[in-house]
N, C-alpha and C positions, 0 to 999 in steps of 0.2 A: 506494496502499500503506498510507502514510502516514496516506493519511484515513481508514482504514479503524481505522487504531490508535488515531488521533485523537475517533472517535465512542465515546460512552460504548458497556457491554455492555447486550444487549438479551436479556431472559432472561425465560422460561415458566416458571410453576411452576399445576401442576392438581391440585387436591385434591377428591377424590371425585366426579369432572366437575363439582362445585358453586360451587367460587370457584379463582378464577385469580390472582394473583396476577402483574403485568409489572414489568417493571423497564426501561429507556433504552426511554422513553417520552416523546417530545416535544408533541403535542398529541392532544385530543379532539375529532376530525370532526366526531360523531355519535353520536347512543346509544337505543337505543331499548328494547323488550322482545327487539325479535328480534332486534338487529343492534348491536356496538359496531362503531364505527368509528377507530381507531386511529393516528397517525402516530409509525412510531419509527423508532428510529438507523436501523433497517436495511432500512427503507421500507414500506409501509404494510399492517395488520394490519385485517382484517374479521373480528373473532367471531360465528358465528351459532348461536342456541339462542333458547331459550324462559325465559319470568322475569328477562332480564339485565336488570341496574342497577348503576350504578358504587356501590359504597359506598366504596371510596377514593382520593381523587384530591389528588397532590403534584407536581405539575407541576415544582417547584421540581429535586426529588430526582429526577422521572422513572417515578413510581412511579404504579403505577393496580392498584385492586382491582374484579373483574367477579365477581360472584355471580351464580349464575341455573345451572341449564342448557344447556352447553358440548358443539357435535353439530360444528362447521366454526371451520377455522382458515385465514384467506387471505390469502395475503401478496402486493402488486405493491408493484414497481419506484416507482410514478409520486407524485409531490409530496417525498418522501422527501430531505429533506438543502437544502431551501428555506428563505428567512426564515419570520419567522411578519409580515410586511409582506404578505403576499395573501392576500387576504380569503376566507370561504368561495363565495361565488359567482365570485371569478377562478378558483378551484384548479377547480367544476364543469364550468370552461366550457376549460383548457387540451384 
């Protein structure tokens, strides 16, 4: 339980399904117009939609803004909590 309290708060705010503000983000794994994959304090988060782009990225504060039409959010527990030392290639093959 102490581990959960030590993590930053993860929060998502969606405005008119066009602007998404996120906090508690530790890394941006990949992004394109159809999908944004983020490592958050609570697990991997995949955002799917159309015309997506990362409009603001402040990893020091753990904040990311994504613009574009959002169709779905999907969480997975993989990778969360791992250090920055693992590369994208090593993450893909775990």
